[in-house]
N, C-alpha and C positions, 0 to 999 in steps of 0.2 A: 435523497429521498427516492424510494423505489417508485417508478412511474405507474405501476399497476396497483400495488398495495397501499401506496402513499406512506409506508413506514419510513421513519428516519432513523439512521444510526450513524455512529462514528467508527471508523476503522483506520488502522495504520495504512500507509502506502503499501501497495503490493500488486502482484500480477504474475504472469507466467514468463518463463524463460523464452527469449526470442532468438532467432538465428544469429543476430548480431552480438548476442551475449556470449562471452567466452567461458562464463561460469555462473553459478548461482549468485555469487557475490557481485559480479558485474550487473546481473539482473536487478539486485537490490539498489545499487547506485543509480541505474537508469530509471527504475520505477519511482524512487524518491524524487529525482529531478523532474520527471514528467508530471508527477501528481502534486508536488509542493513548490517547485522552482528553486529548491535548495540543493547544494552539493554536500555530500557527506563522505566521511571515511568509514568504511564498513569494518566492524570487528570480525574476526575470523571464526567465531563459533556461534551456533544458535543459542538463543536464550530460552526458547520455548518451542515445542513442536506440537501441532494439533492435527488430528485426522478427523474428517467428518464426511458424511454422505450428503450430497446435494440432490435431494429427491426431485426438485424442479427440473434439473438438467441431467438427471440420471448419471451422476459422476461421483467418484470417490476422490476427495481432495486431501492433500497433505500441505499444511501451512508451516513454514519455518519463520519464526520471529528472530531477527538478527539485529543485534545492537549496532549502533553507528554513532559517530561523532560529527556534529555540525561543523562544516568548513566555512561556507558562505552562501549568500543568496537571500532573496526576499520572497516571502510566502506568496504564491500565486497559483492559480489553476489554469493559467493561459496555455501551458504546455500540453494539456490533454486534448485540445481541439484538434480534430483531424486524426486522432489516434484510435478511434473506435467507439465502442459502446459506453466507455467511462463518462463521456460527456453528458449522458443522460442521468448519471447517478451522482457524480461528484459536483457538489454545489459550493463547497466552502472548505478552506484549509485553515488550521489554527494550531498554535502551540498549546499543549496541555501538560498538566502535571499528573502523574499516575494516579493519585488518590481522587481525582475527579471522576474516574471511571471504575475503580475497583478498590476493595479494602486490602490494605497491605499490612 
């Protein structure tokens, strides 16, 4: 839930590349673990690419949606504490099937 607008939405795990990441794929693995507590094996190609303007922050963003296979772990948001602003936004994590969110 957004702390100012109180809007609620669901999004896949994500974030920016950090200095400790050797690649975008390393970033995916790290972000999934931080935001869900699970380990995944990342597929090597993007499934979907989206570009959008964030007028609130005056930035142009490029999102890469990359498939992954679950390896192990239990769903938790415990790993986001101490990692920055995400703690104010991420309140829950859950497994979902794609048709819960979009028509396929």
